[in-house]
C-alpha positions, 0 to 999 in steps of 0.5 A: 391885890389890884396892884398885883393883878394890874401890874402882872406881878407874882408877889409884892415885898414891902420893907418900909416900916409904915407899909409893913404896919399898915398891911399886917398890923405888925409894928416893929421896934424902931431899930428892927427891920421886917418885910411883908410878902403878898403873893398873887394868890392871896397868901402872905408871909411876915418876916420879923425879928420878934413874934407878933401878937396879932399880925395879919399874915399866913406865915411867920418867919422870925430871925434874931434881931439882936445878939446878946442884947446888941442890935444887928446892923446887917438886918436889911440883908438878913431879912432880904435873904429870907424874903428871897428864899420865900420868893424862890420857894413860890417860884415868884419872878415878877416882884413889886417892891417899895423903897426901903433898906430891905427891898434895896438889898433884895433888888441887888440880889435879884438883879432885875425883875423888881418893879417899884410900886411906891406910888400905888402904895401911897394912894392905897394908904390914903383911905383910912380904915376904922381901926386907923381912925381910932388910933388917929383920934386918940392922937388928936385927944393928946393934942387937946390935952396939950392945948388945955395945959398950954392955956394953964401955963403960958404966961410972960416969963415961962421958958419955951423948954418948960412949955415943951416939957409940960406938953409932952407930959400931957400927951404921954399921960393922955396916951397912957403910954410913950409916944411913938415918934419925936414930939416934933412941930412948933413950940416957939413964941414971937416967931413963925414956928420952930422947936423950943429954944434954950434960954428963950422965954415968952414975953408979953405981946408975943404970939405963941404958936403951938403946932402939935403932932404927937403919934399914938401907936404909929399914927400922927395927929397934926393940928395947931393953935396960937395963944397971946402970951399975956392974953391981951391980943392987939387989934392987928393980931385979932384982925389977923386971927379972924381972917385966918379962921375965915378960911375954915368955912370955905374949906368945909363948904368946898371939900368933898370927894372929887374936889381938886385940892388946888381949887380949895387952895386958890379959894383960901388965898382969894379970901385972905387977900380980900380979908387982910390983903396978904396970902398964906406964905405956905401950903394950905394943908396935907394928908396925915396918917402913919406919916405927918405928911401924906396925900392929899396935898393942898398945895399948887405943886400937886394936883390931887383930888380928895377921896372919901375916907382920907384925913387931911389938915388945913393950916392957914397962917400969917407971920411977921413983926406986925403981929409979933410972931405968927398966927397959924390955926390948923384943923384935921378933916376926914373926908366923908361921902358928901363933905368933911368932918372936923376932928379938931373942935378945939377953941381958936381964940388967942386969949 
């Protein structure tokens, strides 16, 4: 409501599926379109291709998302047309919109009077509510099961695709239902990361990087562990791992509401230079929620400050032939009123 009032808007129309789900609890089928309208007086309307069970909206308008089992490609225009009718009925003229297929059609039809509010929406989504935290913790439990399975099966000679398949099964069994996004991130050994590769097998001496990001009911986890394939890490691999793990006490001592992410990034890089003479070659971390990368950014390209209630990752890593691949360790933290809570208390040992 603050966005409506501060920008003197009559209504806001959201069409991006993540935004619609976040504000209404309606999680649409991935081939379907929907829109949520919020008026300045607090009333709301959901336009959807199916009847939701528990959507938070005062009014529901449905449409046929498919005809005889065929999904309609013109759904964005159909939803926009219905949204325009609702806006006209309420005499709303100043409209805030997100960037989506639905609202692009709406903006074309209205020919002005639409104000982009994406930057405000991303900030509003930073602070995770208790129901969001429950779903994210379940996604994190999926990763815990995946790491347990990884420790059981990773050995010299195992194909990368076999590891990927086994970990996907562990995540689905833990979730108790299919995951809601592709099982992305890193499943490669002997390199810094990447997807599982055809006909590639794990070899003794290599490091297996597993950066896992299963999504449970739309909410992502994102954390990483590294494994010595033969459980015999070299001295250089162990020294690198120790330097990387040393970043986390720094994060846990510095991070709290109001702290600049750039300062945490700089402190981590200073530690790495002192500990091993190398800097982390990428960002230190990022927010996570309905998308795998959100605010805040532990990255010098942004200048974010932490706020209470958001969840961010921290993923220091180093890579190269001297360690036969890459070592990256990643935790997820929830910002509390006076610090952070680590949501990923899994072992970090290479062996």
